[in-house]
VOBATOR-630310 format. One record per residue (C-alpha): residue in one letter; x, y, z; residue number from 1. Coordinates in nm, 2 decimals, padded with zeros to 4 digits. Layout:
BEGIN
<'A' <X Y Z> NUM>
...
***
This chain:
BEGIN
<'M' <-01.95 -02.09 00.96> 1>
<'S' <-02.03 -02.05 00.62> 2>
<'D' <-01.75 -01.77 00.38> 3>
<'T' <-02.06 -01.54 00.32> 4>
<'G' <-02.11 -01.49 00.76> 5>
<'K' <-01.74 -01.45 00.78> 6>
<'A' <-01.69 -01.12 00.62> 7>
<'G' <-02.04 -00.96 00.81> 8>
<'D' <-01.88 -01.10 01.13> 9>
<'L' <-01.54 -00.96 01.11> 10>
<'L' <-01.70 -00.61 01.03> 11>
<'S' <-01.89 -00.62 01.33> 12>
<'Q' <-01.55 -00.72 01.54> 13>
<'I' <-01.37 -00.35 01.41> 14>
<'P' <-01.34 -00.16 01.72> 15>
<'K' <-01.54 00.18 01.69> 16>
<'A' <-01.29 00.40 01.61> 17>
<'Q' <-01.18 00.66 01.88> 18>
<'G' <-01.04 00.94 01.76> 19>
<'K' <-00.84 00.93 01.46> 20>
<'G' <-00.60 00.64 01.41> 21>
<'L' <-00.61 00.30 01.27> 22>
<'P' <-00.70 00.01 01.48> 23>
<'P' <-00.37 -00.20 01.64> 24>
<'V' <-00.39 -00.44 01.43> 25>
<'H' <-00.04 -00.54 01.51> 26>
<'L' <-00.12 -00.59 01.89> 27>
<'W' <-00.37 -00.82 01.80> 28>
<'N' <-00.28 -01.21 01.85> 29>
<'P' <-00.62 -01.40 01.83> 30>
<'D' <-00.64 -01.78 01.70> 31>
<'F' <-00.62 -01.81 01.31> 32>
<'C' <-00.95 -01.90 01.18> 33>
<'G' <-00.87 -02.02 00.82> 34>
<'D' <-00.89 -01.85 00.52> 35>
<'I' <-01.18 -01.66 00.36> 36>
<'D' <-01.27 -01.63 -00.02> 37>
<'M' <-01.13 -01.25 00.01> 38>
<'R' <-00.91 -01.12 -00.28> 39>
<'I' <-00.73 -00.79 -00.34> 40>
<'A' <-00.64 -00.78 -00.71> 41>
<'R' <-00.33 -00.56 -00.86> 42>
<'D' <-00.54 -00.26 -00.93> 43>
<'G' <-00.69 -00.25 -00.58> 44>
<'T' <-01.00 -00.43 -00.61> 45>
<'W' <-01.13 -00.62 -00.34> 46>
<'Y' <-01.31 -00.96 -00.42> 47>
<'Y' <-01.52 -01.14 -00.19> 48>
<'M' <-01.65 -01.47 -00.36> 49>
<'G' <-01.58 -01.38 -00.65> 50>
<'T' <-01.76 -01.07 -00.68> 51>
<'P' <-01.60 -00.70 -00.65> 52>
<'I' <-01.68 -00.52 -00.33> 53>
<'G' <-01.88 -00.22 -00.49> 54>
<'R' <-01.92 00.01 -00.11> 55>
<'K' <-01.59 00.20 -00.07> 56>
<'P' <-01.70 00.30 00.30> 57>
<'M' <-01.69 -00.12 00.35> 58>
<'V' <-01.34 -00.20 00.13> 59>
<'K' <-01.21 00.12 00.36> 60>
<'L' <-01.32 -00.04 00.68> 61>
<'F' <-01.13 -00.39 00.57> 62>
<'S' <-00.85 -00.17 00.46> 63>
<'T' <-00.80 -00.06 00.85> 64>
<'I' <-00.75 -00.39 00.98> 65>
<'I' <-00.52 -00.57 00.72> 66>
<'R' <-00.18 -00.70 00.84> 67>
<'R' <00.08 -00.88 00.68> 68>
<'D' <00.25 -01.14 00.85> 69>
<'G' <00.59 -01.26 00.64> 70>
<'D' <00.43 -01.32 00.26> 71>
<'D' <00.11 -01.36 00.41> 72>
<'Y' <-00.21 -01.13 00.44> 73>
<'F' <-00.46 -01.14 00.69> 74>
<'L' <-00.76 -00.93 00.82> 75>
<'V' <-00.77 -00.94 01.19> 76>
<'T' <-00.97 -00.80 01.50> 77>
<'P' <-00.92 -00.87 01.86> 78>
<'V' <-01.12 -01.23 01.82> 79>
<'E' <-01.05 -01.36 01.48> 80>
<'K' <-00.75 -01.35 01.21> 81>
<'V' <-00.83 -01.48 00.86> 82>
<'G' <-00.61 -01.49 00.58> 83>
<'I' <-00.70 -01.35 00.24> 84>
<'K' <-00.52 -01.33 -00.10> 85>
<'V' <-00.35 -01.02 -00.20> 86>
<'D' <-00.22 -01.03 -00.61> 87>
<'D' <00.07 -00.76 -00.56> 88>
<'A' <00.01 -00.50 -00.25> 89>
<'P' <-00.32 -00.41 -00.06> 90>
<'F' <-00.31 -00.07 -00.17> 91>
<'V' <-00.29 00.17 -00.49> 92>
<'A' <-00.13 00.49 -00.48> 93>
<'V' <-00.38 00.66 -00.70> 94>
<'T' <-00.28 01.08 -00.68> 95>
<'L' <00.01 01.25 -00.62> 96>
<'L' <00.02 01.62 -00.51> 97>
<'V' <00.38 01.75 -00.51> 98>
<'E' <00.47 02.04 -00.27> 99>
<'G' <00.80 02.24 -00.26> 100>
<'E' <01.06 02.15 -00.47> 101>
<'G' <01.42 02.01 -00.46> 102>
<'E' <01.58 01.84 -00.15> 103>
<'S' <01.32 01.98 00.02> 104>
<'Q' <01.02 01.88 -00.18> 105>
<'L' <00.72 01.66 -00.01> 106>
<'L' <00.58 01.39 -00.22> 107>
<'R' <00.16 01.33 -00.10> 108>
<'F' <00.03 01.03 -00.20> 109>
<'T' <-00.36 00.92 -00.20> 110>
<'T' <-00.44 00.60 -00.18> 111>
<'N' <-00.75 00.43 -00.31> 112>
<'V' <-00.85 00.40 00.00> 113>
<'D' <-00.78 00.76 00.08> 114>
<'D' <-00.49 00.71 00.29> 115>
<'E' <-00.27 01.00 00.27> 116>
<'V' <00.13 00.91 00.29> 117>
<'I' <00.43 01.13 00.26> 118>
<'A' <00.73 00.96 00.12> 119>
<'G' <01.03 01.01 00.35> 120>
<'P' <01.24 00.80 00.55> 121>
<'E' <00.95 00.64 00.75> 122>
<'H' <00.75 00.59 00.39> 123>
<'P' <00.99 00.49 00.17> 124>
<'L' <00.95 00.45 -00.23> 125>
<'R' <01.13 00.16 -00.40> 126>
<'F' <01.14 00.10 -00.75> 127>
<'E' <01.15 -00.28 -00.87> 128>
<'F' <01.14 -00.38 -01.28> 129>
<'A' <01.06 -00.68 -01.42> 130>
<'P' <01.31 -00.89 -01.60> 131>
<'E' <01.17 -01.01 -01.87> 132>
<'T' <01.03 -00.72 -01.97> 133>
<'E' <01.18 -00.42 -01.74> 134>
<'E' <00.85 -00.31 -01.66> 135>
<'P' <00.88 -00.11 -01.34> 136>
<'A' <00.69 -00.19 -01.03> 137>
<'P' <00.71 00.15 -00.77> 138>
<'Y' <00.59 00.11 -00.42> 139>
<'L' <00.50 00.32 -00.08> 140>
<'H' <00.55 00.21 00.22> 141>
<'V' <00.22 00.34 00.40> 142>
<'R' <00.23 00.15 00.74> 143>
<'T' <00.36 -00.18 00.89> 144>
<'N' <00.48 -00.41 00.64> 145>
<'L' <00.22 -00.28 00.36> 146>
<'E' <00.30 -00.10 00.05> 147>
<'A' <00.07 00.08 -00.21> 148>
<'L' <00.17 -00.04 -00.57> 149>
<'I' <00.21 00.31 -00.74> 150>
<'H' <-00.04 00.41 -01.05> 151>
<'R' <00.14 00.42 -01.39> 152>
<'N' <-00.05 00.77 -01.43> 153>
<'V' <00.15 00.86 -01.08> 154>
<'F' <00.42 00.67 -01.16> 155>
<'Y' <00.49 00.88 -01.50> 156>
<'Q' <00.44 01.19 -01.24> 157>
<'L' <00.72 01.08 -01.09> 158>
<'V' <00.94 01.04 -01.40> 159>
<'D' <00.86 01.38 -01.46> 160>
<'L' <01.02 01.49 -01.16> 161>
<'A' <01.32 01.31 -01.14> 162>
<'V' <01.63 01.44 -01.11> 163>
<'S' <02.03 01.30 -01.14> 164>
<'R' <02.21 01.25 -00.83> 165>
<'D' <02.56 01.09 -00.81> 166>
<'I' <02.53 00.78 -00.53> 167>
<'D' <02.89 00.61 -00.52> 168>
<'G' <03.01 00.74 -00.82> 169>
<'Q' <02.74 00.61 -01.02> 170>
<'S' <02.47 00.85 -01.19> 171>
<'W' <02.08 00.79 -01.08> 172>
<'L' <01.77 00.95 -01.17> 173>
<'G' <01.52 00.97 -00.88> 174>
<'V' <01.29 01.19 -00.70> 175>
<'W' <01.33 01.39 -00.33> 176>
<'S' <01.08 01.38 -00.08> 177>
<'G' <01.07 01.43 00.29> 178>
<'G' <01.48 01.53 00.24> 179>
<'E' <01.54 01.16 00.12> 180>
<'F' <01.66 01.09 -00.25> 181>
<'F' <01.46 00.77 -00.39> 182>
<'P' <01.67 00.65 -00.69> 183>
<'I' <01.45 00.54 -00.99> 184>
<'A' <01.70 00.37 -01.21> 185>
<'V' <02.06 00.46 -01.36> 186>
<'A' <02.06 00.79 -01.60> 187>
<'P' <02.16 00.69 -01.92> 188>
<'D' <02.49 00.82 -02.03> 189>
***
């Protein structure tokens, strides 16, 4: 089957949502059918055969059947599993709404595919810094093995919300959400 037909076939295999919620891709174990020419760029743009997928409803539908096994990403339906390439993370957190303040604060993120996620124990934040440039790479856990890269503008909002807290005798800057403190970086002296 050609790559062109694969994307359409996948769409037709996605079960119609019954009520709200995501398809149970973690329960589906179909045979691996090979890789298709689909890629998610670092900025969250989905490409099929080198061309951006311009229809957001289609991207949102594909985003409901993505699964990560180890370091590999797949689109999974009850009858087919195909490999795709993800440059960094499959989602991008593009907006942040802050509710409350202090330790009871909630950080509500919205991704590029309109998932809403509140950071907390089940959806932790993590921060990496590129060793050679110290460029931040902040992430939010969205669902099983899947993360969203936090957009630069949203990261700056987090930095503005940062407070200092001692952890094991060292002062850290970080943010609170859902009763959890997420350290961003060691506080400057």
